[in-house]
N, C-alpha and C positions, 0 to 999 in steps of 0.2 A: 360367625359374623352376624350382624343384625340384618334381617330381611329389610328390603328397602322400605316397606310399609311401617317398619318399627322405628325408623330413625327420626325420633322427635326429641332426642336428648343426646348429650355429648358423651356417650360411653359406647362400648361395642362388644359384640360376640356374633354367632353365626346361624344362618338358616339355610337349609339345603337348596331351596329354590334359587336364591341369588347366587350361591356358590356354584351351582351347576350351570345356571344360565351364563355365568361368567366363565364357566369351564373349570371347575375346581374339583374333579374327582378322578382317581386312577389306581392301577396295579396290573400284574402281568397275566395276559390271556393264555395260560398254559394249562387249561383244564380248571382254572379258577382256584388253584391252591398255592402256587408259588408267588413270591414277591417280584420276581423278575419276568418282564414280558419280552425281553430281547429275543428269546428263542421261539416266540409264538408268531402266528400269522403266516404270511407268505415266506417261502424259503429264499435264501440268498442274502448277501450283505446289502444294507440300505444304500441307495444311490440318489443323487440329485435328479430332479425332473418330475414331470407329470403334474396332475391337478388332484388335490385332496378335496373331497366333498364332505361337508359337515351337515348331517341331518338332525335337526333339533325341533323340539316342541315349542320352546319359548324363544321369541325374537331377542336379538342382542340390542335391547333398548339403551338409550343414553350412552352412545359410544363416544363419550367425552371423558378424558381422564379425571376431570374434577368430579364428575357425577357417578362414576362407576364405584361399586362397592363389592370387591372381590377378594377372595383369600389368596394371598401371595401374588397379587397382580392379575389373577384370572387366567383363563386358558386362551381364548381367541384374543382378548385385549393385549396379552403379553407378547403377541406377535408384532404388534404395532408400537406399543408403549414400553420403553425401557425405563427402569427406575434406579435409584441409587443402589439398592440391594435387590436381590430376588431370591426365590426358593431354589434349592439345589435340585437339579433335574435328574434325580436318580431314583431307582426303585426302592420301595419299602422305607425302612427307618432312616436310611441315609438321606432320603429326600425331605426330611423334616428340618434340615439345617438351612440357615440363611447364609447366602454367599454374596460377594460383590457383583454388581452389574455395571452401571455407569461409573461407579466409584472404584477406587483402587483397593479398598478394603471394606469391611462391614461397619466402619465408623470408629472414631477414637474419642472415648469419653474423658471428661475431666475426673477429678478424684471422687466426686459424689454423684456422677452420672446425671448432672443437671445441664450439661453442655456436651454436644456431640459435633465433631468435625469430620468432614468428608473432603476428599480430593478426587477430581475427575480424572479418568484415564486420558491418555493422548489419542488423538485421531478420531474423536467422536463427531459424527455429522448427522444432520437431518437428511430427509429424502431429496431435498433440493441442493445438497452439498454444502450448505452453510454450517459452521461449527456450532456444537452444543456447548452452552456456557452455564455456569452456576446461576447467573442472573435469570436464565430461562427456567431453571428448576425452582428458584424462589418465586418467580411469577406464576408458574404452574400451581404451586401450593397456594399462593395468595388468592388466585381466582376460584379455588375450591371453597373459599369462605363466602363467596357471593351468593345471595339468596336465590338468584335466578339459575345458579348452577349447583344447587343443593343435591344431596343424595349420596355423597361419598362417605368414606369412613370418618367418624367424628373425633378421632383421638387428638389431632393437633389443636382443635378448638379448646380442648381441656388442657393439653400439655404445654403449648407454647406460651411464653410470657406475653400477655396482651391478647391472646387468641380468643378469649371469651367475648371481647368487645369488638374485634375487628370485623368489618363488613365487606371485605374484598376490594380489589383494585379499582373497580368501576365507581365506587363511592369514596374510597380513601386512596388518593394517589400517592400517599407517603409510604404505603406498604407496611409490612410487619417488621418492626425494629428487632424482633427476636430472631429473625433470619438474616444473617450477615454474610455478605459475599465480598470479602476483601480483594479478591481477584477473580478472573474468569474460570479458575479451576478449583477454588476453595469455597466451601459453604459451611456455616456454623449455625447450629440450632441451640437456642437458649430456652430451657424448660423451667416451668414453675416448681417442679418437684423431681426427685430422682426417678429415672425410667431406664432400668437396665436392659429392657427389651426394645429400645428404640430401633435397633437394626431391623426388627420384624415389621414395624410400622412403615419403615422406609421401602418396603416391598409394595405398598399400596400404590395404585395408579396416580394418586395425587402428587407423587414424587416424580412423575414423568415431566420432562422439560416441555414447555410451551413457549414458542417465540412470540413475544408481545405484538410484534408487527403483523403476525398472521392470525391473531386471535379475532374470531368473528362472533364471540359471545355464544349465545344459545345455538347458533348455526355451526359452531366449530366441529361438532360431532359428524357433520356431513363429510368433511374432509380434514380430519385431524392431521397435523404434520407428524409424520412417522419418525421415530428414533430407533425403531426395531427393524427386523429383517424384511418386513412386508409393509406395504402402503395400501391405503384404502382407495380403490378405483371405482367402487359402486356401493352405495348405501341406500336401499330402497325400502319404503314403507316402515320407516323408523326401526331399522335393524332386522327386518324380516328376511332381507336378502343382502348379504355382504359379499363382495368380491375383493380379495386381496391379491396383489401381485408383488413381485420382488422389489425391495427398495435397493436401487443400484449403489447407494452410498452407505449402506450398512456394511460394516467391516467385521468379518468373522474373527479377525485377530483381536478385536476388542470385546468379543462376546463368547465366553466359554460355555454358556448354558444352552443357547438356542441352536439347534442343528440346521433348521431351515432347509430341509431337503426338497419339498415340492416347489415347483415354479409358481404355482398359484393355489389359492384356497377359496373354495366356493361354499359359503355358509347359507343354507336354506332352512328357514324356520316356519313355524305355524303348522307343523305336521302332527298327525295323530301318532301317539306312542306305538300303537300296534303296527301302524304303517311303517314307521321307522325301523322297528325290529324285523319286520318282514322283508323290507328292502335290504337291510344289512345281511340277513340270513340268506336271501337268494343271491345277492351280490352279482347282479347282472349289469352289464355296461359300466357306466361311471360309478355305480354303487359298489363295485368291487374295490374301489379306492375310497371308501367312505367310512366315517366314524360318527359317533354322536358325543356331544359333551353334556347332554342333560337328560338322557332317557335310559332308565334301567330296564333290565329284564324282570318279569314277574314270575311268580311260582309256576304258573301253567307253562310259560315259555321255557323255563328252566327244565321242567319235566320233559318237554319235547326234545330239548337240546341234549339232555342226558343220554339219550340213546343214539346220538349222532357224533361220532368221534371227531369228524372234521369241524362241525360247528362248536363242539366243546372246546376245541383247541383255539377257537377265536373268541372265547369269553374271558374278559379281564375281570379280576376281583380286586376291589379296593376298600380301604378303610379310611374314612375321614373322621376327625375328632368330633364325635357327636353322641349325645346321650338323650334317650327318651325316658321320661320319668313321670311318676305321680307327684303332683305338687300339693302341699297343704298351705292353707292360710290360717295360721293359729289364732287370728282375731275372730274367727268364726267357730262357734261351738259345734261339735265336741272336739274339734281339732286343736283347741287350746290345751287339751289334756295330752301330755306326752305318752301316756299309757295307751291311748286310743291310736295315736300315730304308730307306736311300736306294734300294736296288735295288727294293724293293717300291713305293716312291713313283714311280719311273720306269716300272715295269711296268704300273701301273694304267690300265685303259681306261675313261675317264670317260664315253665315249659309251654303252658297254654298261651301265654302272652307272646312268646317267640313264634309259636305256630300261627297266631293271629297276625303277626307282622310279616308272615311269608315263609316261615320255617327257618331252620338253622342255617340254610345257605344265605339268607338275607338278613339275619339278625343274630346277635350274640348276647346271651343273658348277661345282665350287669348287676353288680352289687355295690359298685363305687360310683360316685358322681363323675369323677374324672374318667375320660376314655382310657381303655387299656393299652396305652402306648407310652413308652418310656419318656418321650419328649414332653409329655404333659406332667410327668412326675408320678405316673400311675403307681399307687401303693395298694396292694390287695388288702381288702378288709370286707367283712360281712358281719356287721354288728347285730343283725337280727336274722340269723340263718333260717331261711324258709325251706332250704333244700330245693329240689327240682320242682316239687309240686305243692309246696306250702306246708306250714306247720299249724294246722287248724287248732290243735289242742293248746299249744302255747298262746295262740291268739286269743282263745276263749279265756284262758287264765288271766291274761292281761286285761281283757275287757271287764272281767269280774273285779279286778283290783281298781279299775277305773270307775267302778260304780254302775256297770252295765252287765249284771249277771245273766240277763235274758237276751243279750245281744242288743243291737241298735240298728237304726235305719239312717242311711246317709245318701246324699246325692252326688253323683260323679258327672262333672261337666266335660264334654268332649266335642270335637268337630265332626260334622257330617261328611267332610271331604274324604274321598276314598284314597287316603295316602298311606294306610297301614302303619301309621305312627300315632296320630291323635284321633283316629277314626273309630267308627262303631265296632269294628272287629276287635280292636284292642280293648275298648271299653267293656265289651261283653265278656271278654276273657277275665278281666278284673272283677266284674260283677259275679261271675260264676265261682271264682276262687274265694272271694270274701263270703259268699253264701255258706260255704262249708264251715266257716268260723262263726256263723251266727250273725253276720253283718249283711243286712238287706241293702242292696245298692239300687237306687233309682237312677236311671240314665237320663241326662239332659243334653241332647244333641243340638248344636247350633251351627248355622251356616258359618263357613270358615272365617270370614272377615269379622262377623259378630262374635265368634268364639275368641278370636285373637284380641279384639278390643276389650272384651270382658276380662280375660285372664291377665291382661297388662294393666288393668285399672286397679290401683292400690286401694281405692275407696270402695269399689264394687266387686272385686274379685271373689269368686265363690270359695268355699272352704276346701274343696276337693276337686281337682281337675287334672287332666293329662297335659303335660307340657314337654318341651324339648329344647335343647340348647347345643350350639356348635361353636367352634373356635375360629376366630379371625386368623390365628396362626397357631402352630403346635406348641402350646405352653399352657400351664395351669392358670396363668394370670387372666387372660381374656375369658377363661372358663369359669373361674371361681368368683372373681371380683364383682362382675355385674349381678351375680346371683346372691352373694352373701355379704358384700360390703355394705354396711348400713348407710354410708354416705351416698350411695348410689340409689337409694330409695327415691322414687319420683311419685309425688302425690298429685301432680297436675299434668301428667303425661304418661308415656309408656313405662311401666315399672316391671323389671324382670326379677327383682328380689321378692319372689312370691311369698316367702315366709316373713318378709319384712324384718329380717334379722338385723339388729344393730348392736352388735357385741363389740365393745371397745377393744377387747383382746384380739378379735378377728380383724378388725380394721387396722390395728397397729401392725399385726403380722403381715397383712397385705402391703403396707407401706415399707416394712423392713425387707420383704422379698423383692419389691420393686427396685430397691437400691442396688441389688446384685447384678453385676455384669457377667459373673460366672454362671452361665445358664444351667450347667449341670447341678451346681449347688442350689440354684433357685428351684429347679425341678424337684429336688428332694424336699424342699420346704413346702412347695405347693402340695405334694403328695401327703405330707404330714398334716397340713392344714385341712385337706379334704377328709382325711381319716378322723380328725378331731371334730369337725363340723358334723360328720356323719353320725356321731353318737347321739345327736339331738333328734334324729328321725324327722328332719324337716322336709324330707322328700323320700320317695321310694324309687331308686334306680331300677329301670325295667330292662332295657336292652340298648346295645350299640348297633346301628345299622351297618350292613355290608352291601357294597355296590357291585352289581354284576352288569357288565356292558359288553355288547357284541361289536366286533369290528369287521369290515369288509375283508374278503379273502386275499386281496392284494396288499393289505396294510402290513408294513414291517416296522420293527423297532418300537414296540409298545413299551412305554415306561410309565409306571404308576407309583407315585410316591405316597407315603403316609401323611403328607401335608394336605394333599388334595383328595386322595382316594379315587381319582379317575385318570384315564389316559392323558398324558401330557402332549398336547397337540404340537408343541415345538420340537418334539423328538421324532415324529412320525415320518416314515418314508413310504412312497407308493410305487417305487420303481425297483 
């Protein structure tokens, strides 16, 4: 998904900070190897009751469904906001499926997937007992178009007929004609173009119902009206402290996904990462029933935990669809020369890069742009096999063919943020690997905001820099299209097509795949497209991150899906 700071255009994909702040990462804490977490943590069957404490670094800002930008509806937000569809709350690959939530199914498309129809389940109510209607869902979506409530996923502005001009219900009382509600239980969406993956977009919080009579505009986040198993009873310091209690009108019979075991959930943010992990490790008092939705374990902490069987059993391992890579801007010499890009691809030492990213426990070497998960359409390929430590001889050969028999000097731009992804450690590993091939790399480190602004600027982007990309949902579409579809190049805003590729054949294939409602068939096509684009050496995939998170000793029923990569808070029990 796009990080919040990136949303200056109407397309989308992912960044870990927003995903994690919204609570989007998971897998089973059984020594960090298995996909199932149900056997980990405290013994015994999960039971209702108790208070779950959430210890986070980042506050849950913008707790308004219109402004939230989370993968699959987020973690903490999905306890309050139900949507037409949601992610399947299962471990591993099973969790990459989209399933019904407020709706009876995942949507019924017309013949060319330009129209999607949903029917609401019976018995849906808000926290005050009033019924949830499709008019509320339509209104909830419409208010996400208001400038004062910006920040959410931008797909509907692109996809809905008339969406690009609509300014929200506060300015336009007529609403969006492309969202039709013929009755209180039926809602129809009319799209500008075929979108076979519309059910995935319907998991975003913009699809949460909002009763018009209760809308308080920018203040709505202080007490949003709950459609989920919990309601907000306290929101302090712009999401730094959130307290949730049971919504008495939530019906388990209408919600097959959320377990809602705890009686209350206390979210405390603004904490130092080391403090969070220490508190979870010690698990004293209320911290025994605590989790985190945004703080990973680091290499040093994992080394300490490795010798402690009890702690190791409380570590969950997760995989979120995410790729860290070297980006080229072919408009800058010498990166306009494919042989130079290929030489760098051969020279890279992925072993040293993985070590710089925290080691094999926290990063998996990548040779494909798509993450190595079936849901994305992952198709193995390695067009420029560098082996584990790089092929310097092949790189030198290519440099000679490119007209650089004596090597060359280039500049690699990176962030100074200590994130082990775009940071100095990774940049230095790349520098050392390329030196063996006769490529002298000068490092240009920038403060993180300045770094992001530069790499997203189509006019000023450097020729060679570290970048990263993640998915709004587990599919190749939100992964490949923003990066390689030439129609998504932005020259006066944030541009993510770093290579500025505008290949009619690629653009056409994106459109053809988007027509498919058979997601398995679409996945194969995304994988094939990834492999085809990869031949051009427009980037050098480096690694896919792995998430390691600790839970308190009393936490039961840990579920971590490949959609989010982190513990799903809706499944947790503390009794």
